[in-house]
N, C-alpha and C positions, 0 to 999 in steps of 0.2 A: 596098880593097873596093869594089865598085861601088853604085851608088844604090840598086839592087834589094836588093844584101845590106844595104844599112845599113836600108832600109825594113823587110826581113823581120827584122833584128835588133832594131830599134825594137819592132816588134810582139812579139816574143818576150819581151820584158821585163816583169818585174812592176811594177818602179818605173821607169817609162819615163822620168820627169825627171831622175831621177839619172843614167840611161845617156846622157841627152843632154848634162847637165852634163860628163860625163865625157868624150864626143868630139864635141860641137859645136866647141868652140872651134877645132878642127882641121880640122874638115871644113865649116864653115859655106861656107866660099868655094867650094870644090867643090860644094856642095849649090845656092848661090845662081846658080852658071854653069849648072847643068844644069836649074834652076828657068826660068831665063831662057829654055832653049832649050826648053822645053814639058813637061819631065819632070814628071808629076803627083805620084810619090811625092817628088820633091825640093822640089817646091812644098809638099806636106805638110810634110815635115821641117823646112823654112824656117819654115814658119808656127807649127810648135809650138814651135821655139826662140824665135822673137819673142814668142809669148804666154806662155812660162813664164820667159822672161829667162835661159834655159840657157847663153847665151853672153854673157850681160851684162846690158845693159838690156832690158826690155821694149817692144814696140811693136805696141799691138794694131790700129792701121790697117795697118801691113804685114802684122801676122799674117792680117788678114781679107783683106787683097790676095791674100795667097798662098792661102788655103783657097778663095777663090773661084776662082781660076785652076784648082785640081786639081776644084774640084765641077764648074767646066765640062766637065770631061773624064771626069767621072760617079764620082768617088771618094767613095763613102758618107761616110766618117769625115770627110772635108773639108766635106762638106755640114752635117753635123751640128755641127761645129766652127764653121762660119761662122754658122749660126744661133744658136748660142751667144753668139758675140762681137757679133752684131747684137742680141741681148737684153741684152748688158752696155753697150749703146752704143757701141760701138767707133769708130762714124763721129760721135758726139755725143749725138742722141737715140737711143733705143730704137727698133729698127725692127724692131716686132713682125710685121707682115705679110711683110717680107723673112725673118725668122727661120722663120716658119711654112712659107714657100715652100720653103726648105731643108729644114726637117724632113719635110715632106711628099715632096718629091722624094727623100729618103732613104729614107723608108718605102715609096715606089712601088717602089723598087730591092730593097726586102726587108731594109731595114738598121734594125734593131731600135730603134736608138737613136733614130732619127727618130721613129718611132712612140711611144716613151716620152715623149719631150719634148712631144709633142702632147697626149699622156695627161694629164701634168702639167699643162698650161695650161687644158686643158679642165677639169680636176678642180678647179684653185685658182680660175679664172675672174679672175684679176686682170689680165693684158694683155688677153684676149680673154674673150668672154662664156662665161660657164659652159655645160656642154654636159653635164649627167651622164648621159644615156643614149649619147651617144657613147663618152664616156669609159668607162662599162662596157663597151662592145665593145671598146674598144681594151686595157683592162686584162685581159679574158678571153681575148682573143687572145694578150696578152703571156704571161698566166699559162700557158696552153696551150704555149707557146714555151719556157718555164722561165725567163723573165725575172726576175731577182733582184728583189724588192719588188712584183710585179705583183699577187700573191695578195693581199697588204695594202691596196695600192689598191684593187683590187677589190671588197673586202669593205667597205673605206670609202665607195666611191662607191654601192654596193648600198644601204648603210644610211641613207645620206643620200637616195637616192631611195625607200626606204620609209618614212622619216619625213616626205615632202612628200605622202604620200596622206592 
Protein backbone atom coordinates (compact mmCIF):
# COMPACT_ATOMS: atom_id res chain seq x y z
CA UNK A 1 0.00 0.00 0.00
CA UNK A 2 1.19 3.55 -0.73
CA UNK A 3 1.45 6.33 1.85
CA UNK A 4 -1.63 7.92 0.31
CA UNK A 5 -3.57 4.67 0.73
CA UNK A 6 -2.32 4.26 4.30
CA UNK A 7 -3.36 7.84 5.10
CA UNK A 8 -6.80 7.30 3.57
CA UNK A 9 -7.11 4.00 5.44
CA UNK A 10 -6.20 5.74 8.73
CA UNK A 11 -8.83 8.42 8.14
CA UNK A 12 -11.49 5.81 7.36
CA UNK A 13 -11.10 4.08 10.74
CA UNK A 14 -13.50 4.45 13.64
CA UNK A 15 -10.77 3.49 16.12
CA UNK A 16 -7.68 4.95 14.55
CA UNK A 17 -5.33 4.11 17.40
CA UNK A 18 -6.23 0.42 17.23
CA UNK A 19 -5.69 0.46 13.48
CA UNK A 20 -2.29 2.12 14.00
CA UNK A 21 -1.31 -0.47 16.60
CA UNK A 22 -2.06 -3.18 14.09
CA UNK A 23 -0.15 -1.73 11.13
CA UNK A 24 2.45 0.70 12.50
CA UNK A 25 5.02 -1.89 13.62
CA UNK A 26 5.36 -3.13 10.05
CA UNK A 27 5.02 0.21 8.30
CA UNK A 28 6.77 2.76 10.53
CA UNK A 29 10.10 2.38 8.74
CA UNK A 30 8.54 3.13 5.34
CA UNK A 31 6.52 6.00 6.79
CA UNK A 32 9.64 7.53 8.37
CA UNK A 33 11.52 7.27 5.06
CA UNK A 34 8.67 9.00 3.25
CA UNK A 35 8.38 11.57 6.03
CA UNK A 36 12.07 12.37 5.70
CA UNK A 37 11.43 12.88 2.00
CA UNK A 38 8.80 15.49 2.82
CA UNK A 39 5.53 13.57 2.45
CA UNK A 40 3.11 15.35 4.79
CA UNK A 41 0.81 12.32 5.07
CA UNK A 42 3.73 10.15 6.17
CA UNK A 43 4.80 12.89 8.60
CA UNK A 44 1.29 12.90 10.06
CA UNK A 45 1.18 9.11 10.39
CA UNK A 46 4.61 9.05 12.07
CA UNK A 47 3.52 11.79 14.45
CA UNK A 48 0.33 9.96 15.37
CA UNK A 49 2.23 6.72 16.01
CA UNK A 50 4.74 8.54 18.21
CA UNK A 51 2.01 10.46 20.04
CA UNK A 52 -0.06 7.35 20.80
CA UNK A 53 2.75 4.84 21.26
CA UNK A 54 1.13 2.61 18.63
CA UNK A 55 4.50 1.04 17.74
CA UNK A 56 5.97 1.00 21.25
CA UNK A 57 7.02 4.02 23.28
CA UNK A 58 5.47 7.46 23.02
CA UNK A 59 7.74 10.34 22.04
CA UNK A 60 5.86 13.62 22.15
CA UNK A 61 8.84 15.73 21.07
CA UNK A 62 9.35 13.68 17.90
CA UNK A 63 5.60 13.58 17.33
CA UNK A 64 5.53 17.38 17.52
CA UNK A 65 8.44 17.56 15.08
CA UNK A 66 6.54 15.51 12.50
CA UNK A 67 3.26 17.35 13.08
CA UNK A 68 5.03 20.66 12.56
CA UNK A 69 6.60 19.43 9.31
CA UNK A 70 3.17 18.40 8.02
CA UNK A 71 1.61 21.65 9.30
CA UNK A 72 4.20 23.67 7.36
CA UNK A 73 2.81 22.03 4.24
CA UNK A 74 -0.76 22.99 5.10
CA UNK A 75 -2.19 19.83 6.67
CA UNK A 76 -4.95 21.13 8.98
CA UNK A 77 -5.12 18.02 11.17
CA UNK A 78 -1.38 18.31 11.81
CA UNK A 79 -1.83 21.96 12.82
CA UNK A 80 -4.47 21.07 15.39
CA UNK A 81 -2.45 18.16 16.77
CA UNK A 82 0.71 20.29 16.95
CA UNK A 83 -1.30 22.85 18.91
CA UNK A 84 -2.55 20.19 21.30
CA UNK A 85 0.97 18.89 21.93
CA UNK A 86 2.21 22.42 22.56
CA UNK A 87 -0.61 22.86 25.09
CA UNK A 88 0.50 19.61 26.76
CA UNK A 89 4.05 20.90 27.05
CA UNK A 90 5.69 18.59 24.52
CA UNK A 91 8.75 20.88 24.57
CA UNK A 92 8.77 21.33 28.32
CA UNK A 93 6.48 24.22 29.21
CA UNK A 94 3.08 24.84 27.68
CA UNK A 95 3.33 27.04 24.60
CA UNK A 96 -0.08 28.68 24.51
CA UNK A 97 0.89 31.28 21.92
CA UNK A 98 2.28 28.63 19.60
CA UNK A 99 -0.79 26.45 20.07
CA UNK A 100 -3.15 29.35 19.35
CA UNK A 101 -1.17 30.10 16.21
CA UNK A 102 -1.61 26.55 14.96
CA UNK A 103 -5.30 26.51 15.90
CA UNK A 104 -5.86 29.81 14.08
CA UNK A 105 -4.00 28.62 10.98
CA UNK A 106 -6.17 25.50 10.89
CA UNK A 107 -9.32 27.58 11.42
CA UNK A 108 -8.28 29.96 8.63
CA UNK A 109 -8.15 26.94 6.32
CA UNK A 110 -11.70 26.02 7.33
CA UNK A 111 -10.63 23.22 9.65
CA UNK A 112 -13.31 23.35 12.38
CA UNK A 113 -11.16 21.59 15.01
CA UNK A 114 -8.86 24.60 15.06
CA UNK A 115 -11.77 26.93 15.72
CA UNK A 116 -13.19 24.50 18.28
CA UNK A 117 -9.96 24.57 20.29
CA UNK A 118 -9.85 28.37 20.18
CA UNK A 119 -13.45 28.43 21.39
CA UNK A 120 -12.59 26.20 24.33
CA UNK A 121 -9.66 28.36 25.37
CA UNK A 122 -11.63 31.62 25.11
CA UNK A 123 -14.59 30.11 26.99
CA UNK A 124 -12.50 28.70 29.82
CA UNK A 125 -10.07 31.60 30.10
CA UNK A 126 -7.37 29.55 31.79
CA UNK A 127 -4.44 29.80 29.39
CA UNK A 128 -5.67 32.88 27.51
CA UNK A 129 -7.86 35.77 28.66
CA UNK A 130 -11.53 34.82 28.71
CA UNK A 131 -13.33 36.43 25.75
CA UNK A 132 -16.98 35.46 25.94
CA UNK A 133 -18.22 37.64 23.06
CA UNK A 134 -15.66 36.09 20.68
CA UNK A 135 -16.35 32.63 22.13
CA UNK A 136 -20.07 33.14 21.44
CA UNK A 137 -19.28 33.99 17.81
CA UNK A 138 -17.19 30.85 17.48
CA UNK A 139 -19.73 28.53 19.08
CA UNK A 140 -22.54 30.04 17.00
CA UNK A 141 -20.56 29.47 13.81
CA UNK A 142 -19.63 25.93 14.81
CA UNK A 143 -23.23 25.16 15.76
CA UNK A 144 -24.36 26.29 12.30
CA UNK A 145 -21.76 23.94 10.83
CA UNK A 146 -23.08 21.07 12.92
CA UNK A 147 -20.05 20.66 15.20
CA UNK A 148 -20.73 18.25 18.04
CA UNK A 149 -21.10 20.01 21.38
CA UNK A 150 -21.13 23.52 19.90
CA UNK A 151 -24.78 24.19 20.80
CA UNK A 152 -24.13 23.36 24.45
CA UNK A 153 -21.08 25.62 24.57
CA UNK A 154 -23.00 28.42 22.83
CA UNK A 155 -25.76 28.15 25.42
CA UNK A 156 -23.24 28.10 28.28
CA UNK A 157 -21.42 31.19 26.99
CA UNK A 158 -24.70 33.01 26.31
CA UNK A 159 -25.86 32.35 29.89
CA UNK A 160 -22.54 33.66 31.23
CA UNK A 161 -22.85 36.81 29.13
CA UNK A 162 -26.43 37.44 30.27
CA UNK A 163 -25.39 36.91 33.88
CA UNK A 164 -22.71 39.62 33.55
CA UNK A 165 -25.25 42.33 32.69
